[in-house]
All heavy atoms as a GROMACS GRO file, in nm:
protein
  549
    1ARG      N    1  -2.290   8.068  -6.561
    1ARG     CA    2  -2.377   7.971  -6.499
    1ARG      C    3  -2.370   7.984  -6.348
    1ARG      O    4  -2.271   8.034  -6.294
    1ARG     CB    5  -2.342   7.832  -6.549
    1ARG     CG    6  -2.231   7.769  -6.470
    1ARG     CD    7  -2.206   7.627  -6.506
    1ARG     NE    8  -2.140   7.578  -6.388
    1ARG     CZ    9  -2.078   7.467  -6.374
    1ARG    NH1   10  -2.070   7.385  -6.470
    1ARG    NH2   11  -2.021   7.434  -6.262
    2SER      N   12  -2.468   7.937  -6.280
    2SER     CA   13  -2.471   7.940  -6.134
    2SER      C   14  -2.389   7.824  -6.080
    2SER      O   15  -2.379   7.718  -6.142
    2SER     CB   16  -2.613   7.929  -6.082
    2SER     OG   17  -2.686   8.044  -6.115
    3PHE      N   18  -2.330   7.846  -5.962
    3PHE     CA   19  -2.248   7.743  -5.899
    3PHE      C   20  -2.280   7.743  -5.751
    3PHE      O   21  -2.288   7.849  -5.689
    3PHE     CB   22  -2.100   7.773  -5.923
    3PHE     CG   23  -2.011   7.654  -5.909
    3PHE    CD1   24  -1.991   7.568  -6.015
    3PHE    CD2   25  -1.948   7.628  -5.788
    3PHE    CE1   26  -1.908   7.457  -6.001
    3PHE    CE2   27  -1.866   7.518  -5.773
    3PHE     CZ   28  -1.845   7.432  -5.880
    4THR      N   29  -2.297   7.624  -5.693
    4THR     CA   30  -2.333   7.613  -5.551
    4THR      C   31  -2.217   7.552  -5.472
    4THR      O   32  -2.161   7.450  -5.512
    4THR     CB   33  -2.459   7.526  -5.535
    4THR    OG1   34  -2.566   7.587  -5.607
    4THR    CG2   35  -2.498   7.514  -5.389
    5VAL      N   36  -2.183   7.617  -5.362
    5VAL     CA   37  -2.083   7.571  -5.266
    5VAL      C   38  -2.145   7.585  -5.127
    5VAL      O   39  -2.254   7.641  -5.115
    5VAL     CB   40  -1.951   7.652  -5.278
    5VAL    CG1   41  -1.883   7.627  -5.410
    5VAL    CG2   42  -1.975   7.800  -5.259
    6PRO      N   43  -2.079   7.538  -5.021
    6PRO     CA   44  -2.138   7.552  -4.888
    6PRO      C   45  -2.176   7.696  -4.849
    6PRO      O   46  -2.266   7.718  -4.770
    6PRO     CB   47  -2.029   7.497  -4.795
    6PRO     CG   48  -1.961   7.394  -4.879
    6PRO     CD   49  -1.959   7.455  -5.018
    7ALA      N   50  -2.108   7.796  -4.907
    7ALA     CA   51  -2.138   7.936  -4.875
    7ALA      C   52  -2.265   7.986  -4.944
    7ALA      O   53  -2.313   8.094  -4.914
    7ALA     CB   54  -2.021   8.026  -4.914
    8GLY      N   55  -2.318   7.908  -5.039
    8GLY     CA   56  -2.439   7.948  -5.109
    8GLY      C   57  -2.430   7.927  -5.259
    8GLY      O   58  -2.335   7.869  -5.310
    9THR      N   59  -2.530   7.977  -5.330
    9THR     CA   60  -2.534   7.967  -5.475
    9THR      C   61  -2.500   8.103  -5.534
    9THR      O   62  -2.557   8.205  -5.494
    9THR     CB   63  -2.673   7.922  -5.523
    9THR    OG1   64  -2.699   7.793  -5.468
    9THR    CG2   65  -2.680   7.913  -5.675
   10PHE      N   66  -2.407   8.103  -5.628
   10PHE     CA   67  -2.359   8.227  -5.688
   10PHE      C   68  -2.389   8.226  -5.838
   10PHE      O   69  -2.353   8.131  -5.908
   10PHE     CB   70  -2.208   8.241  -5.665
   10PHE     CG   71  -2.170   8.250  -5.520
   10PHE    CD1   72  -2.147   8.136  -5.445
   10PHE    CD2   73  -2.162   8.373  -5.457
   10PHE    CE1   74  -2.114   8.143  -5.311
   10PHE    CE2   75  -2.129   8.382  -5.323
   10PHE     CZ   76  -2.105   8.267  -5.249
   11PRO      N   77  -2.455   8.331  -5.889
   11PRO     CA   78  -2.489   8.337  -6.031
   11PRO      C   79  -2.373   8.392  -6.115
   11PRO      O   80  -2.281   8.455  -6.063
   11PRO     CB   81  -2.607   8.433  -6.035
   11PRO     CG   82  -2.582   8.526  -5.919
   11PRO     CD   83  -2.516   8.441  -5.813
   12ASN      N   84  -2.380   8.368  -6.244
   12ASN     CA   85  -2.287   8.426  -6.342
   12ASN      C   86  -2.140   8.394  -6.314
   12ASN      O   87  -2.054   8.480  -6.328
   12ASN     CB   88  -2.306   8.577  -6.352
   12ASN     CG   89  -2.448   8.614  -6.386
   12ASN    OD1   90  -2.510   8.552  -6.472
   12ASN    ND2   91  -2.502   8.713  -6.318
   13CYS      N   92  -2.112   8.271  -6.274
   13CYS     CA   93  -1.975   8.231  -6.244
   13CYS      C   94  -1.897   8.198  -6.370
   13CYS      O   95  -1.954   8.160  -6.473
   13CYS     CB   96  -1.976   8.109  -6.152
   13CYS     SG   97  -2.039   8.143  -5.988
   14ALA      N   98  -1.766   8.212  -6.362
   14ALA     CA   99  -1.676   8.177  -6.470
   14ALA      C  100  -1.585   8.064  -6.423
   14ALA      O  101  -1.532   8.070  -6.312
   14ALA     CB  102  -1.592   8.297  -6.512
   15THR      N  103  -1.568   7.963  -6.506
   15THR     CA  104  -1.480   7.851  -6.474
   15THR      C  105  -1.355   7.860  -6.561
   15THR      O  106  -1.364   7.871  -6.684
   15THR     CB  107  -1.550   7.717  -6.499
   15THR    OG1  108  -1.667   7.710  -6.419
   15THR    CG2  109  -1.458   7.599  -6.465
   16ILE      N  110  -1.240   7.858  -6.497
   16ILE     CA  111  -1.111   7.863  -6.566
   16ILE      C  112  -1.040   7.730  -6.545
   16ILE      O  113  -1.028   7.683  -6.431
   16ILE     CB  114  -1.022   7.978  -6.510
   16ILE    CG1  115  -1.095   8.111  -6.513
   16ILE    CG2  116  -0.889   7.983  -6.584
   16ILE    CD1  117  -1.135   8.158  -6.650
   17GLU      N  118  -0.995   7.668  -6.654
   17GLU     CA  119  -0.921   7.543  -6.645
   17GLU      C  120  -0.779   7.566  -6.694
   17GLU      O  121  -0.758   7.624  -6.801
   17GLU     CB  122  -0.987   7.433  -6.728
   17GLU     CG  123  -1.119   7.387  -6.669
   17GLU     CD  124  -1.178   7.269  -6.742
   17GLU    OE1  125  -1.124   7.229  -6.848
   17GLU    OE2  126  -1.277   7.214  -6.692
   18GLU      N  127  -0.684   7.521  -6.615
   18GLU     CA  128  -0.542   7.532  -6.650
   18GLU      C  129  -0.486   7.391  -6.664
   18GLU      O  130  -0.495   7.311  -6.572
   18GLU     CB  131  -0.464   7.603  -6.539
   18GLU     CG  132  -0.513   7.743  -6.508
   18GLU     CD  133  -0.443   7.798  -6.385
   18GLU    OE1  134  -0.318   7.809  -6.389
   18GLU    OE2  135  -0.512   7.825  -6.287
   19ASN      N  136  -0.431   7.361  -6.781
   19ASN     CA  137  -0.366   7.232  -6.805
   19ASN      C  138  -0.217   7.247  -6.786
   19ASN      O  139  -0.157   7.340  -6.838
   19ASN     CB  140  -0.394   7.184  -6.948
   19ASN     CG  141  -0.540   7.149  -6.966
   19ASN    OD1  142  -0.593   7.067  -6.892
   19ASN    ND2  143  -0.604   7.211  -7.063
   20ARG      N  144  -0.160   7.156  -6.713
   20ARG     CA  145  -0.015   7.158  -6.686
   20ARG      C  146   0.044   7.023  -6.726
   20ARG      O  147  -0.027   6.924  -6.735
   20ARG     CB  148   0.013   7.182  -6.537
   20ARG     CG  149  -0.053   7.305  -6.478
   20ARG     CD  150   0.013   7.431  -6.528
   20ARG     NE  151  -0.056   7.547  -6.475
   20ARG     CZ  152   0.006   7.650  -6.423
   20ARG    NH1  153   0.136   7.655  -6.418
   20ARG    NH2  154  -0.064   7.751  -6.378
   21THR      N  155   0.175   7.021  -6.744
   21THR     CA  156   0.243   6.896  -6.776
   21THR      C  157   0.355   6.870  -6.677
   21THR      O  158   0.398   6.959  -6.604
   21THR     CB  159   0.304   6.901  -6.918
   21THR    OG1  160   0.394   7.012  -6.926
   21THR    CG2  161   0.196   6.916  -7.023
   22ASP      N  162   0.401   6.746  -6.676
   22ASP     CA  163   0.517   6.703  -6.598
   22ASP      C  164   0.505   6.729  -6.448
   22ASP      O  165   0.577   6.814  -6.396
   22ASP     CB  166   0.645   6.765  -6.654
   22ASP     CG  167   0.769   6.692  -6.605
   22ASP    OD1  168   0.756   6.575  -6.563
   22ASP    OD2  169   0.877   6.750  -6.608
   23PRO      N  170   0.418   6.661  -6.376
   23PRO     CA  171   0.324   6.560  -6.422
   23PRO      C  172   0.198   6.625  -6.479
   23PRO      O  173   0.167   6.740  -6.445
   23PRO     CB  174   0.292   6.480  -6.296
   23PRO     CG  175   0.301   6.581  -6.187
   23PRO     CD  176   0.414   6.674  -6.229
   24ALA      N  177   0.125   6.550  -6.560
   24ALA     CA  178   0.001   6.602  -6.620
   24ALA      C  179  -0.101   6.628  -6.510
   24ALA      O  180  -0.127   6.544  -6.425
   24ALA     CB  181  -0.054   6.502  -6.721
   25ARG      N  182  -0.156   6.749  -6.510
   25ARG     CA  183  -0.255   6.786  -6.409
   25ARG      C  184  -0.346   6.894  -6.464
   25ARG      O  185  -0.313   6.960  -6.562
   25ARG     CB  186  -0.188   6.830  -6.280
   25ARG     CG  187  -0.096   6.947  -6.296
   25ARG     CD  188   0.002   6.956  -6.178
   25ARG     NE  189   0.088   7.072  -6.184
   25ARG     CZ  190   0.199   7.080  -6.255
   25ARG    NH1  191   0.237   6.981  -6.330
   25ARG    NH2  192   0.274   7.188  -6.252
   26LEU      N  193  -0.458   6.911  -6.399
   26LEU     CA  194  -0.558   7.009  -6.438
   26LEU      C  195  -0.603   7.083  -6.313
   26LEU      O  196  -0.632   7.021  -6.211
   26LEU     CB  197  -0.678   6.938  -6.502
   26LEU     CG  198  -0.800   7.019  -6.534
   26LEU    CD1  199  -0.771   7.115  -6.650
   26LEU    CD2  200  -0.916   6.929  -6.570
   27VAL      N  201  -0.605   7.214  -6.321
   27VAL     CA  202  -0.656   7.297  -6.211
   27VAL      C  203  -0.780   7.367  -6.262
   27VAL      O  204  -0.776   7.438  -6.363
   27VAL     CB  205  -0.551   7.400  -6.163
   27VAL    CG1  206  -0.609   7.483  -6.049
   27VAL    CG2  207  -0.423   7.331  -6.119
   28ARG      N  208  -0.892   7.346  -6.193
   28ARG     CA  209  -1.020   7.406  -6.232
   28ARG      C  210  -1.064   7.501  -6.120
   28ARG      O  211  -1.086   7.458  -6.006
   28ARG     CB  212  -1.123   7.296  -6.253
   28ARG     CG  213  -1.256   7.345  -6.304
   28ARG     CD  214  -1.352   7.228  -6.328
   28ARG     NE  215  -1.298   7.136  -6.427
   28ARG     CZ  216  -1.298   7.003  -6.413
   28ARG    NH1  217  -1.346   6.946  -6.306
   28ARG    NH2  218  -1.249   6.927  -6.508
   29THR      N  219  -1.076   7.630  -6.151
   29THR     CA  220  -1.115   7.731  -6.053
   29THR      C  221  -1.243   7.799  -6.099
   29THR      O  222  -1.255   7.839  -6.214
   29THR     CB  223  -1.004   7.837  -6.037
   29THR    OG1  224  -0.880   7.770  -6.008
   29THR    CG2  225  -1.035   7.933  -5.924
   30VAL      N  226  -1.338   7.812  -6.006
   30VAL     CA  227  -1.464   7.880  -6.035
   30VAL      C  228  -1.462   8.015  -5.964
   30VAL      O  229  -1.435   8.021  -5.843
   30VAL     CB  230  -1.586   7.798  -5.989
   30VAL    CG1  231  -1.716   7.873  -6.016
   30VAL    CG2  232  -1.586   7.661  -6.055
   31TYR      N  233  -1.489   8.122  -6.039
   31TYR     CA  234  -1.490   8.258  -5.985
   31TYR      C  235  -1.633   8.312  -5.986
   31TYR      O  236  -1.704   8.298  -6.084
   31TYR     CB  237  -1.403   8.350  -6.070
   31TYR     CG  238  -1.256   8.317  -6.063
   31TYR    CD1  239  -1.199   8.228  -6.152
   31TYR    CD2  240  -1.174   8.377  -5.967
   31TYR    CE1  241  -1.064   8.197  -6.145
   31TYR    CE2  242  -1.039   8.346  -5.960
   31TYR     CZ  243  -0.985   8.257  -6.050
   31TYR     OH  244  -0.852   8.227  -6.044
   32ALA      N  245  -1.673   8.376  -5.876
   32ALA     CA  246  -1.803   8.442  -5.867
   32ALA      C  247  -1.782   8.593  -5.870
   32ALA      O  248  -1.693   8.645  -5.801
   32ALA     CB  249  -1.874   8.402  -5.738
   33PRO      N  250  -1.863   8.665  -5.949
   33PRO     CA  251  -1.850   8.811  -5.956
   33PRO      C  252  -1.868   8.875  -5.819
   33PRO      O  253  -1.959   8.841  -5.744
   33PRO     CB  254  -1.962   8.854  -6.049
   33PRO     CG  255  -2.002   8.731  -6.124
   33PRO     CD  256  -1.970   8.616  -6.034
   34GLY      N  257  -1.777   8.965  -5.784
   34GLY     CA  258  -1.786   9.037  -5.658
   34GLY      C  259  -1.738   8.957  -5.537
   34GLY      O  260  -1.737   9.009  -5.426
   35VAL      N  261  -1.701   8.832  -5.558
   35VAL     CA  262  -1.657   8.747  -5.447
   35VAL      C  263  -1.515   8.698  -5.471
   35VAL      O  264  -1.429   8.707  -5.384
   35VAL     CB  265  -1.751   8.626  -5.428
   35VAL    CG1  266  -1.702   8.535  -5.316
   35VAL    CG2  267  -1.893   8.673  -5.399
   36GLY      N  268  -1.488   8.643  -5.589
   36GLY     CA  269  -1.358   8.585  -5.621
   36GLY      C  270  -1.368   8.436  -5.635
   36GLY      O  271  -1.475   8.383  -5.666
   37PRO      N  272  -1.258   8.362  -5.611
   37PRO     CA  273  -1.263   8.217  -5.627
   37PRO      C  274  -1.352   8.153  -5.521
   37PRO      O  275  -1.340   8.184  -5.403
   37PRO     CB  276  -1.118   8.173  -5.612
   37PRO     CG  277  -1.048   8.285  -5.544
   37PRO     CD  278  -1.125   8.410  -5.575
   38ILE      N  279  -1.443   8.066  -5.566
   38ILE     CA  280  -1.533   7.998  -5.472
   38ILE      C  281  -1.512   7.848  -5.472
   38ILE      O  282  -1.560   7.779  -5.382
   38ILE     CB  283  -1.681   8.033  -5.498
   38ILE    CG1  284  -1.723   7.989  -5.638
   38ILE    CG2  285  -1.707   8.181  -5.475
   38ILE    CD1  286  -1.873   7.996  -5.661
   39SER      N  287  -1.443   7.796  -5.573
   39SER     CA  288  -1.418   7.652  -5.580
   39SER      C  289  -1.288   7.628  -5.656
   39SER      O  290  -1.263   7.691  -5.759
   39SER     CB  291  -1.534   7.582  -5.651
   39SER     OG  292  -1.506   7.445  -5.671
   40ILE      N  293  -1.208   7.534  -5.605
   40ILE     CA  294  -1.083   7.497  -5.672
   40ILE      C  295  -1.073   7.344  -5.668
   40ILE      O  296  -1.093   7.282  -5.564
   40ILE     CB  297  -0.960   7.558  -5.602
   40ILE    CG1  298  -0.966   7.709  -5.605
   40ILE    CG2  299  -0.831   7.508  -5.668
   40ILE    CD1  300  -0.860   7.777  -5.520
   41GLU      N  301  -1.044   7.286  -5.784
   41GLU     CA  302  -1.018   7.142  -5.794
   41GLU      C  303  -0.881   7.123  -5.858
   41GLU      O  304  -0.849   7.188  -5.957
   41GLU     CB  305  -1.122   7.071  -5.879
   41GLU     CG  306  -1.254   7.052  -5.813
   41GLU     CD  307  -1.348   6.970  -5.900
   41GLU    OE1  308  -1.341   6.981  -6.024
   41GLU    OE2  309  -1.428   6.896  -5.841
   42TYR      N  310  -0.804   7.033  -5.802
   42TYR     CA  311  -0.671   7.000  -5.853
   42TYR      C  312  -0.676   6.853  -5.890
   42TYR      O  313  -0.694   6.767  -5.803
   42TYR     CB  314  -0.567   7.027  -5.744
   42TYR     CG  315  -0.424   7.009  -5.786
   42TYR    CD1  316  -0.353   7.115  -5.842
   42TYR    CD2  317  -0.360   6.887  -5.769
   42TYR    CE1  318  -0.220   7.099  -5.880
   42TYR    CE2  319  -0.228   6.870  -5.807
   42TYR     CZ  320  -0.158   6.977  -5.862
   42TYR     OH  321  -0.028   6.962  -5.900
   43LEU      N  322  -0.665   6.822  -6.018
   43LEU     CA  323  -0.674   6.686  -6.067
   43LEU      C  324  -0.539   6.643  -6.125
   43LEU      O  325  -0.474   6.720  -6.195
   43LEU     CB  326  -0.781   6.674  -6.175
   43LEU     CG  327  -0.923   6.711  -6.129
   43LEU    CD1  328  -0.954   6.853  -6.167
   43LEU    CD2  329  -1.024   6.618  -6.187
   44VAL      N  330  -0.499   6.520  -6.094
   44VAL     CA  331  -0.370   6.467  -6.140
   44VAL      C  332  -0.398   6.348  -6.232
   44VAL      O  333  -0.482   6.263  -6.202
   44VAL     CB  334  -0.282   6.425  -6.020
   44VAL    CG1  335  -0.152   6.364  -6.068
   44VAL    CG2  336  -0.256   6.544  -5.930
   45HIS      N  337  -0.326   6.342  -6.342
   45HIS     CA  338  -0.343   6.234  -6.440
   45HIS      C  339  -0.282   6.104  -6.387
   45HIS      O  340  -0.169   6.102  -6.340
   45HIS     CB  341  -0.277   6.272  -6.572
   45HIS     CG  342  -0.301   6.173  -6.680
   45HIS    ND1  343  -0.206   6.082  -6.718
   45HIS    CD2  344  -0.410   6.149  -6.757
   45HIS    CE1  345  -0.255   6.007  -6.815
   45HIS    NE2  346  -0.379   6.046  -6.840
   46ASP      N  347  -0.360   5.997  -6.396
   46ASP     CA  348  -0.314   5.863  -6.358
   46ASP      C  349  -0.282   5.788  -6.487
   46ASP      O  350  -0.374   5.748  -6.559
   46ASP     CB  351  -0.422   5.791  -6.279
   46ASP     CG  352  -0.382   5.650  -6.240
   46ASP    OD1  353  -0.267   5.608  -6.266
   46ASP    OD2  354  -0.469   5.579  -6.183
   47PRO      N  355  -0.153   5.768  -6.519
   47PRO     CA  356  -0.117   5.702  -6.644
   47PRO      C  357  -0.172   5.559  -6.656
   47PRO      O  358  -0.203   5.513  -6.764
   47PRO     CB  359   0.036   5.699  -6.644
   47PRO     CG  360   0.078   5.795  -6.538
   47PRO     CD  361  -0.036   5.809  -6.443
   48ALA      N  362  -0.188   5.491  -6.543
   48ALA     CA  363  -0.237   5.353  -6.546
   48ALA      C  364  -0.382   5.346  -6.594
   48ALA      O  365  -0.418   5.259  -6.672
   48ALA     CB  366  -0.223   5.290  -6.408
   49SER      N  367  -0.465   5.438  -6.547
   49SER     CA  368  -0.607   5.436  -6.585
   49SER      C  369  -0.637   5.530  -6.702
   49SER      O  370  -0.741   5.519  -6.766
   49SER     CB  371  -0.695   5.475  -6.466
   49SER     OG  372  -0.676   5.612  -6.434
   50GLY      N  373  -0.547   5.627  -6.726
   50GLY     CA  374  -0.568   5.723  -6.833
   50GLY      C  375  -0.665   5.834  -6.798
   50GLY      O  376  -0.704   5.912  -6.884
   51ARG      N  377  -0.704   5.843  -6.673
   51ARG     CA  378  -0.799   5.947  -6.632
   51ARG      C  379  -0.737   6.043  -6.532
   51ARG      O  380  -0.630   6.018  -6.477
   51ARG     CB  381  -0.926   5.884  -6.576
   51ARG     CG  382  -0.903   5.813  -6.446
   51ARG     CD  383  -1.035   5.764  -6.387
   51ARG     NE  384  -1.012   5.732  -6.249
   51ARG     CZ  385  -1.037   5.615  -6.196
   51ARG    NH1  386  -1.091   5.519  -6.266
   51ARG    NH2  387  -1.011   5.593  -6.069
   52PHE      N  388  -0.809   6.153  -6.508
   52PHE     CA  389  -0.766   6.251  -6.409
   52PHE      C  390  -0.842   6.223  -6.279
   52PHE      O  391  -0.964   6.210  -6.279
   52PHE     CB  392  -0.796   6.393  -6.456
   52PHE     CG  393  -0.696   6.445  -6.555
   52PHE    CD1  394  -0.711   6.420  -6.690
   52PHE    CD2  395  -0.586   6.519  -6.513
   52PHE    CE1  396  -0.619   6.466  -6.782
   52PHE    CE2  397  -0.493   6.566  -6.604
   52PHE     CZ  398  -0.510   6.540  -6.739
   53ASP      N  399  -0.769   6.213  -6.168
   53ASP     CA  400  -0.828   6.189  -6.037
   53ASP      C  401  -0.815   6.315  -5.952
   53ASP      O  402  -0.712   6.384  -5.958
   53ASP     CB  403  -0.759   6.074  -5.965
   53ASP     CG  404  -0.779   5.940  -6.037
   53ASP    OD1  405  -0.891   5.916  -6.086
   53ASP    OD2  406  -0.682   5.862  -6.043
   54VAL      N  407  -0.916   6.344  -5.872
   54VAL     CA  408  -0.914   6.461  -5.785
   54VAL      C  409  -0.812   6.440  -5.674
   54VAL      O  410  -0.820   6.343  -5.598
   54VAL     CB  411  -1.053   6.490  -5.725
   54VAL    CG1  412  -1.046   6.605  -5.627
   54VAL    CG2  413  -1.154   6.520  -5.835
   55ALA      N  414  -0.715   6.530  -5.665
   55ALA     CA  415  -0.614   6.525  -5.559
   55ALA      C  416  -0.647   6.624  -5.448
   55ALA      O  417  -0.610   6.605  -5.334
   55ALA     CB  418  -0.476   6.554  -5.615
   56LEU      N  419  -0.717   6.730  -5.485
   56LEU     CA  420  -0.753   6.835  -5.388
   56LEU      C  421  -0.881   6.902  -5.434
   56LEU      O  422  -0.900   6.928  -5.552
   56LEU     CB  423  -0.642   6.940  -5.381
   56LEU     CG  424  -0.674   7.064  -5.298
   56LEU    CD1  425  -0.646   7.035  -5.152
   56LEU    CD2  426  -0.595   7.182  -5.345
   57ARG      N  427  -0.970   6.928  -5.340
   57ARG     CA  428  -1.094   7.000  -5.370
   57ARG      C  429  -1.118   7.097  -5.255
   57ARG      O  430  -1.115   7.058  -5.139
   57ARG     CB  431  -1.210   6.903  -5.384
   57ARG     CG  432  -1.342   6.971  -5.417
   57ARG     CD  433  -1.453   6.871  -5.442
   57ARG     NE  434  -1.432   6.807  -5.571
   57ARG     CZ  435  -1.449   6.677  -5.593
   57ARG    NH1  436  -1.485   6.597  -5.496
   57ARG    NH2  437  -1.430   6.628  -5.713
   58ALA      N  438  -1.141   7.223  -5.289
   58ALA     CA  439  -1.168   7.326  -5.188
   58ALA      C  440  -1.288   7.408  -5.233
   58ALA      O  441  -1.304   7.435  -5.352
   58ALA     CB  442  -1.047   7.416  -5.169
   59ALA      N  443  -1.372   7.446  -5.137
   59ALA     CA  444  -1.491   7.526  -5.168
   59ALA      C  445  -1.511   7.630  -5.059
   59ALA      O  446  -1.484   7.604  -4.941
   59ALA     CB  447  -1.614   7.437  -5.179
   60LEU      N  448  -1.561   7.746  -5.099
   60LEU     CA  449  -1.589   7.855  -5.006
   60LEU      C  450  -1.698   7.813  -4.908
   60LEU      O  451  -1.805   7.767  -4.949
   60LEU     CB  452  -1.632   7.979  -5.084
   60LEU     CG  453  -1.654   8.106  -5.004
   60LEU    CD1  454  -1.522   8.156  -4.947
   60LEU    CD2  455  -1.716   8.213  -5.094
   61ARG      N  456  -1.672   7.828  -4.779
   61ARG     CA  457  -1.768   7.788  -4.676
   61ARG      C  458  -1.850   7.905  -4.624
   61ARG      O  459  -1.957   7.885  -4.566
   61ARG     CB  460  -1.696   7.721  -4.561
   61ARG     CG  461  -1.630   7.592  -4.601
   61ARG     CD  462  -1.554   7.532  -4.487
   61ARG     NE  463  -1.633   7.533  -4.365
   61ARG     CZ  464  -1.680   7.425  -4.304
   61ARG    NH1  465  -1.656   7.307  -4.353
   61ARG    NH2  466  -1.750   7.436  -4.194
   62GLY      N  467  -1.799   8.026  -4.638
   62GLY     CA  468  -1.872   8.142  -4.591
   62GLY      C  469  -1.814   8.268  -4.651
   62GLY      O  470  -1.702   8.270  -4.698
   63VAL      N  471  -1.895   8.371  -4.651
   63VAL     CA  472  -1.850   8.498  -4.707
   63VAL      C  473  -1.915   8.612  -4.629
   63VAL      O  474  -2.031   8.603  -4.588
   63VAL     CB  475  -1.883   8.509  -4.858
   63VAL    CG1  476  -2.032   8.501  -4.885
   63VAL    CG2  477  -1.825   8.633  -4.919
   64THR      N  478  -1.838   8.714  -4.602
   64THR     CA  479  -1.890   8.835  -4.538
   64THR      C  480  -1.872   8.949  -4.637
   64THR      O  481  -1.762   8.977  -4.680
   64THR     CB  482  -1.812   8.867  -4.408
   64THR    OG1  483  -1.822   8.754  -4.320
   64THR    CG2  484  -1.870   8.989  -4.339
   65ARG      N  485  -1.982   9.010  -4.673
   65ARG     CA  486  -1.976   9.120  -4.769
   65ARG      C  487  -1.960   9.252  -4.693
   65ARG      O  488  -1.995   9.262  -4.575
   65ARG     CB  489  -2.102   9.120  -4.854
   65ARG     CG  490  -2.107   8.998  -4.946
   65ARG     CD  491  -2.226   9.003  -5.039
   65ARG     NE  492  -2.216   8.902  -5.142
   65ARG     CZ  493  -2.250   8.775  -5.126
   65ARG    NH1  494  -2.294   8.732  -5.010
   65ARG    NH2  495  -2.240   8.690  -5.226
   66PRO      N  496  -1.907   9.355  -4.758
   66PRO     CA  497  -1.890   9.484  -4.692
   66PRO      C  498  -2.021   9.532  -4.628
   66PRO      O  499  -2.127   9.524  -4.689
   66PRO     CB  500  -1.848   9.577  -4.806
   66PRO     CG  501  -1.783   9.487  -4.906
   66PRO     CD  502  -1.860   9.359  -4.897
   67GLY      N  503  -2.011   9.574  -4.505
   67GLY     CA  504  -2.127   9.624  -4.432
   67GLY      C  505  -2.203   9.517  -4.356
   67GLY      O  506  -2.292   9.548  -4.278
   68GLU      N  507  -2.169   9.389  -4.375
   68GLU     CA  508  -2.236   9.281  -4.304
   68GLU      C  509  -2.162   9.250  -4.174
   68GLU      O  510  -2.041   9.265  -4.166
   68GLU     CB  511  -2.243   9.154  -4.388
   68GLU     CG  512  -2.339   9.162  -4.504
   68GLU     CD  513  -2.345   9.029  -4.578
   68GLU    OE1  514  -2.263   8.939  -4.552
   68GLU    OE2  515  -2.432   9.018  -4.666
   69ASP      N  516  -2.235   9.205  -4.074
   69ASP     CA  517  -2.176   9.165  -3.947
   69ASP      C  518  -2.122   9.022  -3.961
   69ASP      O  519  -2.200   8.929  -3.984
   69ASP     CB  520  -2.281   9.171  -3.838
   69ASP     CG  521  -2.228   9.134  -3.700
   69ASP    OD1  522  -2.109   9.096  -3.690
   69ASP    OD2  523  -2.306   9.141  -3.604
   70PRO      N  524  -1.991   9.000  -3.950
   70PRO     CA  525  -1.935   8.865  -3.969
   70PRO      C  526  -1.975   8.766  -3.861
   70PRO      O  527  -1.962   8.647  -3.880
   70PRO     CB  528  -1.784   8.889  -3.969
   70PRO     CG  529  -1.765   9.015  -3.894
   70PRO     CD  530  -1.888   9.098  -3.921
   71LEU      N  531  -2.024   8.814  -3.748
   71LEU     CA  532  -2.061   8.726  -3.637
   71LEU      C  533  -2.210   8.696  -3.633
   71LEU      O  534  -2.257   8.629  -3.543
   71LEU     CB  535  -2.016   8.786  -3.504
   71LEU     CG  536  -1.865   8.816  -3.496
   71LEU    CD1  537  -1.833   8.882  -3.363
   71LEU    CD2  538  -1.786   8.688  -3.513
   72ARG      N  539  -2.282   8.745  -3.729
   72ARG     CA  540  -2.426   8.727  -3.733
   72ARG      C  541  -2.467   8.592  -3.778
   72ARG      O  542  -2.415   8.517  -3.843
   72ARG     CB  543  -2.484   8.831  -3.827
   72ARG     CG  544  -2.623   8.867  -3.807
   72ARG     CD  545  -2.662   8.987  -3.885
   72ARG     NE  546  -2.622   8.980  -4.024
   72ARG     CZ  547  -2.705   8.989  -4.125
   72ARG    NH1  548  -2.832   9.005  -4.103
   72ARG    NH2  549  -2.663   8.987  -4.248
   0.00000   0.00000   0.00000
């Protein structure tokens, strides 16, 4: 599926979710072909509410591909 971040929209992305325990948490990473990770979310389980809350969110802001001028 396509995924949009500040650096643009990337087609054919794969989302990987990792569940961890002690404390319960979920790491969700989106990978774009030819680019790598473009989005990462770190969610921590709140026992009081029973839900996962976002503790950290990061997204790719820019990308320079081989042969491109990074200052352009």
